[in-house]
C-alpha positions as CSV (number, residue, x, y, z in Angstrom):
1,M,-50.6,24.0,39.0
2,K,-49.0,27.2,38.0
3,V,-45.6,26.1,39.4
4,K,-45.7,22.9,37.3
5,A,-46.6,24.8,34.2
6,N,-43.6,27.2,34.7
7,R,-41.2,24.2,35.2
8,I,-42.4,22.6,32.1
9,R,-42.0,25.8,30.1
10,K,-38.4,26.2,31.5
11,W,-37.5,22.6,30.5
12,K,-39.0,23.1,27.0
13,R,-36.9,26.3,26.6
14,A,-33.8,24.6,27.9
15,A,-34.3,21.7,25.5
16,S,-34.9,23.9,22.5
17,R,-32.2,26.5,23.0
18,G,-29.6,24.5,21.0
19,V,-25.9,24.1,21.5
20,T,-23.7,26.8,23.0
21,L,-20.4,27.9,21.6
22,V,-18.5,26.4,24.6
23,E,-20.1,23.0,24.0
24,V,-19.1,23.1,20.4
25,L,-15.5,24.1,21.3
26,I,-15.3,21.2,23.8
27,V,-16.4,18.7,21.2
28,L,-13.9,20.1,18.7
29,A,-11.1,19.9,21.3
30,I,-12.0,16.2,22.1
31,M,-12.0,15.4,18.3
32,A,-8.6,17.1,17.8
33,I,-7.1,15.0,20.7
34,I,-8.5,11.8,19.2
35,A,-7.2,12.7,15.7
36,G,-3.8,13.6,17.0
37,G,-3.5,10.3,18.9
38,A,-4.6,8.3,15.8
39,T,-2.0,10.1,13.7
40,A,0.7,9.4,16.1
41,L,-0.2,5.7,15.9
42,V,-0.7,5.4,12.2
43,F,2.2,7.5,10.8
44,P,5.1,5.1,11.8
45,Q,3.1,2.2,10.3
46,L,2.9,4.2,7.0
47,K,6.6,4.6,6.9
48,K,7.2,0.9,7.5
49,S,4.6,0.0,4.8
50,R,6.4,2.2,2.3
51,V,9.7,0.4,3.1
52,K,8.0,-3.0,2.7
53,S,6.5,-1.9,-0.6
54,A,9.9,-0.8,-1.8
55,V,11.5,-4.1,-0.8
56,L,8.8,-6.1,-2.6
57,S,9.0,-3.9,-5.8
58,A,12.8,-4.2,-5.7
59,G,12.5,-8.0,-5.5
60,V,10.2,-8.0,-8.5
61,I,12.6,-5.9,-10.5
62,K,15.6,-8.1,-9.5
63,T,13.7,-11.2,-10.7
64,A,12.9,-9.5,-14.0
65,A,16.6,-8.4,-14.4
66,Q,17.7,-12.0,-13.7
67,Q,15.3,-13.4,-16.3
68,Y,16.3,-10.7,-18.8
69,Q,20.0,-11.7,-18.4
70,Q,19.2,-15.3,-18.9
71,L,16.8,-15.0,-21.8
72,E,17.7,-11.9,-23.7
73,M,21.4,-11.6,-23.2
74,A,22.1,-15.4,-23.2
75,G,24.2,-15.3,-20.1
76,S,26.0,-12.0,-21.0
77,S,27.6,-10.1,-18.1
78,T,26.0,-6.9,-19.2
79,C,23.9,-5.4,-16.4
80,P,20.4,-4.5,-17.6
81,T,18.9,-1.1,-17.0
82,L,15.3,-0.3,-16.2
83,K,14.9,0.8,-19.9
84,D,16.1,-2.6,-21.0
85,L,13.6,-4.3,-18.8
86,I,10.8,-2.1,-20.1
87,D,11.8,-2.6,-23.7
88,G,12.1,-6.4,-23.2
89,K,8.6,-6.4,-21.6
90,Q,9.9,-7.8,-18.4
91,I,8.3,-5.1,-16.2
92,D,5.6,-2.5,-16.6
93,A,6.9,1.1,-17.3
94,K,4.6,2.4,-14.5
95,K,6.3,0.1,-11.9
96,T,9.9,1.4,-12.0
97,D,9.6,4.0,-9.3
98,D,9.8,3.4,-5.5
99,P,7.1,4.6,-3.1
100,W,8.8,8.0,-2.9
101,G,8.7,8.6,-6.6
102,T,12.4,7.9,-7.4
103,P,13.4,5.3,-10.0
104,F,15.0,2.1,-8.7
105,K,18.7,1.6,-9.5
106,I,20.0,-1.7,-10.7
107,T,23.7,-2.6,-10.0
108,C,25.6,-5.8,-11.0
109,E,28.7,-7.2,-9.4
110,G,29.7,-10.4,-11.2
111,D,26.6,-12.6,-11.3
112,E,24.9,-10.8,-8.4
113,I,22.2,-8.3,-9.2
114,T,21.1,-5.7,-6.6
115,V,18.2,-3.4,-6.8
116,I,18.4,-0.3,-4.7
117,S,15.9,2.5,-3.8
118,A,17.2,5.8,-2.5
119,G,14.6,5.9,0.2
120,A,12.6,8.7,1.7
121,D,15.4,11.3,1.4
122,R,15.9,10.5,-2.3
123,K,19.7,10.5,-1.9
124,E,21.8,7.4,-2.6
125,G,24.3,6.1,0.0
126,T,22.3,7.2,3.1
127,P,21.1,5.0,5.9
128,D,17.6,5.0,4.6
129,D,18.4,3.3,1.3
130,V,16.3,0.2,0.6
131,K,17.7,-3.0,-1.0
132,D,16.0,-6.0,-2.5
133,D,17.4,-8.4,0.1
134,F,16.1,-6.6,3.3
135,K,15.0,-8.7,6.2
136,D,12.3,-7.7,8.7
137,A,14.9,-6.2,11.1
138,D,16.2,-4.0,8.3
139,I,12.6,-2.9,7.4
140,K,12.0,-2.0,11.0
141,R,15.3,-0.1,11.2
142,V,14.7,2.0,8.1
143,G,11.0,2.5,9.0
144,D,12.1,4.0,12.4
145,L,14.5,6.5,10.9
């Protein structure tokens, strides 16, 4: 009987002793590996979603610029600016920046209006610039840069 009582006491002590530092460190290491893997999977999707958002916003601004030219300017060849669109209540003043915090740029060549975002590097004329007429292949290309 005495042997059984000693075993029971040992099990109770083992069960109540808590968690060792090594066990905590192992759990933290496992959690860090999982978080690192999740980040590696999510980050490229975040870049592509920003590019998609920029394309959609540029399309909205392009539509507003076309409407502004037709309504306000009565077919004038003057290219509207973001300030013109805001003053003409075509777009909201809070929606003139791309996902990277840079204002969109409106350019006009003849009757064609193009809306451009400088992209993640915030510099115009670089490969990561985003235009309103991007296709899925262009979005993937810029998102992978």
